[in-house]
C-alpha positions in Angstrom: 16.2 9.1 -12.5 13.0 10.7 -12.7 10.6 9.7 -10.4 7.0 10.4 -10.1 5.0 9.6 -7.0 1.3 9.6 -7.3 -0.1 10.2 -4.0 1.5 12.2 -1.0 0.1 10.5 1.7 2.0 8.6 4.5 3.6 6.0 2.2 4.0 8.0 -0.7 5.2 10.9 1.6 7.6 9.3 2.9 9.6 7.0 0.6 9.1 9.8 -2.3 10.9 12.1 0.6 13.7 9.6 1.2 14.5 9.2 -2.7 14.4 13.2 -3.1 16.7 13.5 -0.4 19.2 11.1 -2.2 19.2 13.0 -5.2 16.3 11.5 -7.2 14.6 13.9 -9.5 11.1 13.5 -7.7 7.8 15.1 -8.5 4.3 14.6 -6.4 1.1 14.3 -7.8 -1.3 15.6 -5.0 -4.0 17.7 -4.7 -5.9 20.3 -2.2 -4.1 21.5 0.9 -1.8 19.2 0.9 -0.4 20.3 -2.8 -0.8 23.9 -1.5 1.6 23.2 1.5 4.1 21.0 -0.7 4.6 23.9 -3.3 4.7 26.5 -0.6 6.6 25.1 2.0 8.0 21.7 1.2 7.6 18.2 2.8 8.3 17.6 6.3 8.8 14.1 7.6 8.7 12.9 11.6 10.0 9.4 11.7 11.0 7.1 14.4 13.9 6.8 11.8 15.0 10.6 11.8 13.1 13.4 11.0 13.9 15.3 8.0 12.6 17.7 5.6 12.5 18.0 1.9 12.2 21.5 0.4 12.0 22.6 -2.2 9.0 20.2 -3.3 8.1 19.7 -7.2 4.6 18.8 -6.7 1.5 18.9 -9.1 -2.0 18.1 -9.7 -1.5 17.9 -13.3 0.4 14.9 -14.7 0.5 16.2 -18.4 2.9 19.0 -16.9 5.5 16.3 -15.8 5.5 14.5 -19.0 7.2 10.9 -19.3 8.9 9.5 -16.2 11.5 6.5 -15.5 9.0 5.4 -12.8 5.6 6.1 -11.4 5.2 4.8 -7.9 1.7 4.3 -7.1 0.6 5.4 -3.9 -3.0 6.1 -3.7 -6.1 4.1 -1.6 -6.8 0.8 -3.1 -10.1 2.5 -4.4 -8.4 5.1 -6.1 -5.9 2.9 -8.3 -8.4 2.7 -11.2 -8.8 6.4 -11.6 -5.3 7.1 -10.9 -4.2 4.5 -13.7 -5.9 7.0 -16.2 -5.1 10.1 -14.9 -1.1 9.1 -15.2 -1.3 7.9 -18.5 0.8 11.1 -19.9 4.1 10.1 -17.5 3.8 6.5 -19.0 6.4 6.1 -22.0 7.4 3.1 -23.9 10.4 2.6 -20.8 8.4 3.7 -17.7 7.8 1.4 -14.9 4.7 1.9 -12.7 4.8 0.1 -9.4 2.0 0.0 -7.1 3.0 0.6 -3.0 -0.7 -0.3 -1.7 -1.9 -2.9 0.4 -4.2 -4.8 -2.1 -3.4 -7.5 -4.7 -5.8 -6.0 -7.5 -3.5 -3.0 -8.6 -1.4 -4.5 -11.2 -4.3 -5.6 -13.1 -6.4 -2.8 -12.7 -2.9 -0.6 -13.8 -2.7 -2.6 -16.7 -6.5 -2.5 -17.8 -5.5 1.5 -18.3 -1.9 1.5 -19.3 -1.0 -1.8 -20.9 0.9 -4.5 -19.0 4.3 -3.9 -20.3 4.6 -0.5 -17.7 3.3 -2.6 -14.4 5.4 -4.5 -12.0 4.3 -6.2 -8.7 5.0 -4.1 -5.5 4.5 -3.3 -2.0 5.4 -1.6 1.2 5.6 -2.1 5.0 5.3 1.1 7.0 3.1 3.1 9.8 2.6 6.4 8.7 -0.3 9.3 7.8 -0.6 12.7 7.3 -0.4 14.2 10.7 -1.7 17.9 8.5 -0.9 18.7 4.9 2.6 18.6 4.1 3.5 16.7 7.1 3.9 13.1 7.3 4.3 11.0 10.8 6.1 7.9 10.7 5.1 6.1 13.9 6.0 2.4 13.3 7.5 -0.4 11.3 11.2 -0.3 9.5 10.2 1.3 5.9 10.4 -1.2 3.5 9.5 -1.7 -0.1 10.0 -4.7 -2.6 8.8 -5.0 -6.2 9.7 -6.8 -9.3 8.4 -7.9 -12.8 5.1 -9.7 -12.7 6.6 -12.8 -14.4 9.9 -12.5 -12.3 12.3 -11.6 -15.0 15.5 -9.4 -14.1 15.7 -6.5 -15.8 17.5 -3.5 -15.6 14.7 -1.3 -14.9 14.2 -3.4 -11.9 17.6 -3.3 -10.6 18.1 0.7 -11.1 15.2 1.3 -8.7 16.5 -1.3 -6.4 19.6 0.8 -6.3 17.9 4.2 -6.0 16.1 3.1 -2.7 19.2 1.6 -1.6 20.8 5.0 -2.0 17.8 6.2 -0.3 18.7 4.3 2.6 15.2 2.4 2.6 15.1 -1.4 2.9 14.6 -2.8 -0.3 13.6 -6.3 -1.8 13.1 -7.7 -5.4 11.8 -11.0 -4.6 12.1 -14.1 -6.5 8.3 -13.9 -6.9 6.8 -10.6 -6.4 2.9 -12.2 -6.4 3.8 -14.4 -3.6 5.2 -11.3 -1.6 2.2 -9.2 -2.4 -0.3 -12.0 -1.3 2.1 -12.5 1.7 1.5 -8.5 2.8 -2.1 -9.3 1.6 -3.0 -11.9 4.1 -1.3 -10.0 7.2 -3.3 -6.8 6.2 -6.5 -7.9 5.7 -6.5 -9.8 9.0 -5.1 -7.0 11.2 -7.1 -4.1 9.1 -10.4 -5.9 9.6 -10.4 -7.6 12.8 -8.8 -4.2 13.9 -11.8 -2.0 12.5 -14.5 -4.3 14.0 -12.6 -4.2 17.5 -11.3 -0.6 17.5 -8.5 -1.9 18.9 -4.9 -1.8 18.5 -2.9 -5.0 17.4 -1.5 -5.6 20.8 -5.0 -6.2 22.2 -6.2 -7.6 19.5 -3.6 -10.6 19.3 -3.6 -10.9 23.6 -7.5 -11.4 23.5 -8.2 -15.2 22.9 -11.6 -14.3 21.0 -10.2 -11.4 18.9 -6.7 -13.6 18.3 -9.1 -16.8 16.9 -10.6 -14.0 14.6 -7.3 -12.8 13.3 -6.4 -16.6 13.0 -9.2 -17.5 10.7 -9.3 -14.3 8.7 -5.5 -15.1 7.7 -6.4 -18.8 7.2 -9.3 -17.8 4.9 -7.2 -15.3 2.9 -4.2 -18.0 2.4 -7.1 -20.5 1.2 -7.8 -17.8 -1.1 -4.4 -17.3 -2.5 -3.6 -20.8 -2.9 -7.0 -21.4 -5.3 -5.6 -18.4 -7.5 -2.7 -20.4 -7.9 -0.2 -17.9 -5.6 2.7 -20.6 -4.6 2.1 -19.5 -0.6 4.6 -21.5 1.5 3.0 -24.2 3.5 3.6 -22.6 6.8 2.0 -19.1 5.4 -0.5 -18.7 8.1 2.0 -19.8 11.0 4.1 -17.3 9.5 1.6 -14.3 9.1 1.0 -14.8 13.0 4.3 -14.6 13.8 4.6 -11.4 12.2 1.4 -10.2 13.9 3.3 -10.9 17.1 6.2 -9.1 16.4 4.5 -5.6 15.9 4.5 -2.9 18.1 1.7 -3.3 20.7 0.0 0.3 19.6 0.1 -0.2 15.7 -3.3 0.7 14.1 -3.6 -0.3 10.3 -4.3 2.7 8.1 -7.7 1.1 6.7 -8.8 0.8 10.8 -7.6 4.5 10.9 -9.6 5.6 8.0 -12.8 3.8 9.3 -12.3 5.1 13.0 -12.0 8.6 11.6 -15.3 8.3 9.4 -13.3 8.5 6.3 -13.4 6.6 3.2 -11.3 3.3 3.5 -9.8 0.2 1.5 -12.4 -1.9 3.0 -13.8 -2.8 -0.4 -10.0 -3.9 -1.7 -9.1 -5.3 1.6 -11.7 -7.6 3.4 -14.4 -6.8 0.3 -11.7 -8.1 -2.3 -11.6 -11.7 -0.2 -15.4 -11.6 -0.2 -15.5 -11.1 -4.1 -12.9 -13.7 -4.9 -14.6 -16.1 -2.8 -18.1 -16.1 -4.1 -16.0 -16.0 -7.6 -14.5 -19.5 -6.6 -16.8 -20.8 -4.3 -15.2 -20.7 -1.6 -16.5 -19.7 1.8 -14.9 -17.0 3.7 -17.4 -16.5 6.8 -14.6 -14.5 9.1 -13.9 -11.7 6.0 -17.9 -11.7 5.3 -18.7 -10.7 9.0 -15.9 -8.1 8.7 -17.0 -6.7 5.2 -20.9 -6.8 6.2 -20.2 -5.5 9.6 -18.3 -2.4 8.5 -20.3 -1.8 4.8 -22.8 0.4 6.5 -20.5 3.1 8.0 -18.4 2.8 4.7 -21.2 3.8 2.8 -21.9 6.4 5.0 -18.3 7.8 4.7 -18.6 7.9 1.0 -21.8 9.8 0.6 -20.8 12.5 2.9 
């Protein structure tokens, strides 16, 4: 099976590397020094699940050289999805599946706007990984996990083929009964820990232990759950409590990628995480005071990072 991974950061590098090791015909869409190192030295992954190296690596910055593939795994940051959707068009044929693995819930609509609705699936992943240096990924936390499915939740041969590919690669994989619910459950979790963590500049262990920041986490979770339900997502009655249970189960040292980007002065997913909750709240007339506080507090630094 031919699989293109659009983005070779922590998510794309880890999952793409595992698929390549399992024998899939894998090509990374990358750029800059990361691309040069992938092409010349291969991919190195240091992982709590076991280190590995992929060499040689197929990698390019020109999707036209790749041609049509069976799947495109979209592993770019949330704000990069609309541009990536346009650039990946030469790789998307009548039978191609396009699977977003990012943190937000807006990617399927953004991809469909450029590619049409037929190729686009829903998807998500869980992993704490980042680029340590070009061509070198460091996986530091969470059991790597992917989930995906047709947006109308049909059982299809392409979903089953991709599920089997991840299974062969030794990655925990699921096809949820409702992929939109699964994406929103991940979204509720990530906007809370990312946003509160970025404001407090502390790892998750400190956030959940202090009564003051734990209250912020709980309120951020509750607002996101309310937003999902207002958008007709069938989140379970105990969604907020289950999310806090997940937060309490994390390794204390976990720092989400958005928080890491903000602390290090890089453009972040602020707009597609907490900013998305604020936008949806304005559209639906639902108050989101906690996410407004987070978004407005971090916005000056975000704009400065994007101006550099």
